C-alpha positions as CSV (number, residue, x, y, z in Angstrom):
1,M,4.8,6.4,25.8
2,P,1.3,5.9,24.3
3,H,-1.1,8.7,25.0
4,E,-4.8,8.4,24.2
5,P,-6.5,11.7,23.3
6,T,-9.6,12.8,25.2
7,L,-12.5,13.7,22.9
8,R,-16.3,13.8,22.6
9,I,-18.0,12.8,19.4
10,L,-20.9,15.3,18.8
11,K,-22.2,14.4,15.4
12,V,-21.4,11.9,12.6
13,E,-22.9,12.3,9.1
14,V,-22.4,9.8,6.3
15,L,-21.7,11.9,3.2
16,S,-21.2,9.0,0.8
17,D,-21.4,5.2,1.0
18,D,-20.5,3.7,-2.4
19,W,-17.1,2.2,-3.1
20,A,-16.1,3.4,0.4
21,T,-17.6,5.4,3.2
22,L,-17.0,9.1,3.6
23,K,-18.1,10.5,7.0
24,K,-18.1,14.0,8.4
25,T,-17.6,14.1,12.2
26,T,-18.0,17.0,14.6
27,L,-16.0,16.5,17.8
28,D,-14.7,18.2,20.9
29,Y,-11.0,17.6,21.4
30,L,-9.2,18.3,24.8
31,R,-6.0,20.1,23.9
32,R,-2.8,19.7,25.9
33,D,-3.4,23.1,27.6
34,G,-6.7,21.8,29.1
35,T,-9.0,23.7,26.8
36,W,-11.6,22.1,24.5
37,S,-11.6,22.7,20.8
38,T,-14.5,21.9,18.5
39,Q,-13.3,20.3,15.2
40,I,-14.8,19.0,12.1
41,R,-13.1,16.1,10.3
42,Q,-13.9,14.0,7.3
43,T,-12.7,10.4,7.2
44,Y,-12.6,8.1,4.1
45,D,-13.0,4.4,5.0
46,R,-12.2,1.9,2.3
47,G,-11.0,-0.9,4.5
48,D,-7.6,-2.0,5.4
49,G,-5.1,-3.6,2.9
50,A,-1.9,-5.5,2.4
51,A,1.0,-5.1,0.1
52,V,4.0,-7.2,-0.8
53,L,7.4,-6.7,-2.4
54,P,8.8,-9.9,-3.8
55,Y,12.6,-9.9,-4.1
56,D,15.0,-12.4,-5.7
57,P,17.9,-12.5,-3.2
58,A,20.4,-14.0,-5.7
59,R,19.6,-11.9,-8.8
60,G,18.9,-8.7,-6.9
61,T,15.6,-8.1,-8.5
62,V,12.1,-7.1,-7.3
63,L,8.7,-7.5,-8.8
64,L,6.5,-4.4,-9.2
65,V,3.3,-3.5,-11.1
66,R,2.5,-0.6,-13.4
67,Q,-1.2,0.5,-13.5
68,F,-3.6,3.3,-14.0
69,R,-4.7,5.2,-10.8
70,Y,-7.4,7.7,-11.4
71,P,-6.8,9.8,-8.1
72,A,-3.2,10.3,-9.2
73,Y,-4.3,11.1,-12.8
74,V,-6.9,13.7,-11.7
75,H,-4.3,15.3,-9.5
76,G,-2.0,15.9,-12.5
77,H,0.1,12.7,-12.6
78,R,-0.6,11.5,-16.2
79,E,1.7,8.5,-16.1
80,M,0.8,5.0,-14.9
81,L,1.9,4.4,-11.3
82,I,4.6,1.9,-10.5
83,E,3.8,0.2,-7.2
84,V,4.2,-3.0,-5.2
85,C,1.2,-5.3,-5.6
86,A,-1.5,-4.6,-3.1
87,G,-5.1,-5.0,-2.3
88,L,-7.9,-4.6,0.2
89,L,-8.3,-7.3,2.8
90,D,-12.0,-7.9,2.3
91,A,-12.6,-11.0,4.5
92,D,-8.9,-12.1,4.5
93,D,-6.2,-11.7,7.0
94,P,-3.3,-9.5,5.8
95,E,-0.9,-12.3,4.9
96,T,-3.6,-14.2,2.9
97,C,-4.4,-11.0,1.1
98,A,-0.8,-10.3,0.2
99,R,-0.4,-13.9,-1.2
100,K,-3.6,-13.6,-3.2
101,E,-2.6,-10.3,-4.7
102,A,0.8,-11.7,-5.7
103,E,-0.9,-14.5,-7.5
104,E,-3.5,-12.3,-9.2
105,E,-1.4,-9.3,-10.1
106,L,2.1,-10.7,-10.5
107,G,1.4,-14.3,-11.3
108,Y,3.7,-15.7,-8.6
109,R,3.0,-18.0,-5.7
110,L,5.2,-16.8,-2.9
111,G,6.6,-18.9,0.0
112,K,7.6,-17.3,3.3
113,L,6.5,-13.7,3.8
114,S,7.9,-11.4,6.5
115,L,5.8,-8.6,7.9
116,V,7.9,-5.4,7.8
117,F,5.4,-3.1,9.4
118,D,1.7,-1.9,9.6
119,A,1.3,1.7,8.6
120,F,-1.3,4.3,8.1
121,M,-0.7,5.8,4.6
122,S,-2.6,9.1,4.9
123,P,-3.9,9.4,8.5
124,G,-5.1,12.9,8.1
125,S,-8.2,11.7,6.2
126,V,-8.0,8.1,5.3
127,T,-8.6,5.3,7.8
128,E,-6.8,2.6,5.8
129,R,-4.0,0.8,7.5
130,L,-1.7,-1.3,5.4
131,S,0.3,-4.4,6.3
132,L,3.5,-4.4,4.3
133,Y,5.4,-7.6,3.6
134,V,8.5,-8.8,1.8
135,G,9.1,-12.3,0.5
136,P,11.7,-14.0,-1.7
137,Y,10.8,-15.4,-5.1
138,S,12.4,-17.2,-8.0
139,A,11.4,-18.0,-11.6
140,D,10.1,-21.4,-10.3
141,D,7.4,-19.6,-8.3
142,R,5.7,-18.2,-11.5
143,I,2.2,-19.7,-12.0
144,S,0.6,-17.4,-14.5
145,E,1.1,-14.1,-16.5
146,G,-0.5,-12.1,-13.7
147,G,-2.2,-8.8,-14.7
148,G,-5.1,-8.7,-12.2
149,H,-8.8,-9.3,-12.8
150,A,-10.1,-7.6,-15.9
151,G,-13.6,-7.9,-14.5
152,E,-12.6,-5.6,-11.6
153,G,-11.1,-3.0,-14.0
154,E,-7.5,-4.1,-13.4
155,D,-5.1,-3.8,-16.3
156,I,-1.7,-4.5,-14.6
157,E,1.7,-4.8,-16.2
158,V,4.3,-6.8,-14.2
159,I,7.7,-5.3,-14.0
160,E,10.9,-7.1,-12.9
161,V,13.7,-4.6,-12.1
162,G,16.9,-4.6,-10.1
163,L,16.5,-3.2,-6.6
164,D,19.1,-0.4,-7.2
165,D,17.4,0.4,-10.5
166,A,14.1,0.7,-8.6
167,L,15.6,3.0,-6.0
168,A,17.1,5.1,-8.9
169,M,13.6,5.4,-10.2
170,V,12.5,6.7,-6.9
171,A,15.2,9.3,-7.0
172,R,14.2,10.4,-10.5
173,G,10.5,10.7,-9.4
174,E,9.4,7.7,-11.5
175,I,8.2,5.8,-8.5
176,I,6.1,8.1,-6.3
177,D,3.9,5.6,-4.4
178,A,4.6,5.8,-0.6
179,K,4.1,2.1,0.2
180,T,6.4,1.1,-2.7
181,I,9.1,3.6,-1.6
182,M,9.0,2.3,2.0
183,L,9.3,-1.3,1.0
184,L,12.1,-0.7,-1.5
185,Q,14.1,1.3,1.1
186,H,13.5,-1.5,3.6
187,A,14.8,-4.1,1.1
188,K,18.0,-2.1,0.6
189,L,18.6,-1.3,4.3
190,A,17.9,-4.9,5.3
191,G,20.3,-6.2,2.7
192,L,17.7,-8.6,1.2
193,V,19.5,-9.0,-2.1
194,E,23.0,-10.2,-2.7
195,R,23.7,-7.9,-5.6
196,A,21.9,-5.3,-7.7
197,A,20.7,-6.5,-11.1
C-alpha cells in the first residue's frame, strides 16, 4: 500500500549547476513514531534516461557496449564498463530515446520494444529514473557501425555476446553495471532467447 511521507522543506541550496544540478536540501521529516527529524540531503539531478537490451531470439545473443566511465574509473574500476546502451531522455519520451541510442551506439534500428520496468538506479542521492526496455534484433536491422557521437565524447565498442556468456561475465565481475545486470537477468528469466550462443 503506497505511503506518502510527511515532510517540510526548510531550505534548498544549489551547489552546482553544470552538466547536472546538485542541490543541498534541509528538511523536517515526520518519523513513524510521530517525532520530527531535521535532515540534510544532497540530490544530483541529471534528468531521466532509457536503456535497451537488444536480443536475438534465434541465435541467443545480446548486444552490449563497452565504454569508458570516469566515475567508475575514479572509484578504482580501471577497466572499461560493459553495459546495455542507454542515454538521457532530453526532450524525447523513453521509447524514442531507447531507439535513438540503439541507432547511435549500436548501429541497429530496432522494431518492437517492450518496457520491462522503470527504476531508480541510486535513489539515495540521484534523482534519475530509467525506463528499461528489451527488443528483438537480427543482422538485417544493422544500419551502421554504431559507436556513438565522437563530438559528445563517446567512444563506444559494440559487443555481441551470448546471453549465457553475458550472465557468466556478471558472475565473474566483468559486468558490474546495475541496469545491465537487471536486463540480462530479465532476458534469462523471461526466456527471450531460444538457446545460448
